[in-house]
Phi, psi and omega in degrees: 000135179295151175255134183231131174260132182232131176268127182246154170291164177301322180297311178296322177298317177297321179298312176302312182296320183292328177292323178289315184297328179293346182093349184291327180232150178274331185206170182296327179300318177297319180298312183292319180301309179302316180298321176293322177296319179294319177297319180296315178298319177297319180294318180293326176294316179301311180297323177300320181293331178276319181292324185297311179293327179295314181297321177297315179294323178294318179298322180292322182287319181290339179283348178287000000 
């Protein structure tokens, strides 16, 4: 697995540490991984909202 070094603001670092201290995560890698998966899902949902009207509009135009 590749190693990636990331610089966090103090606020984000504190958030990561609090997530670990809560027992929900064992380490920072798990926190970042979970956050990236959530970001990926959010991006897919956002794109789906944009793509659906575009596909509908394209279908309407090609039906002419």
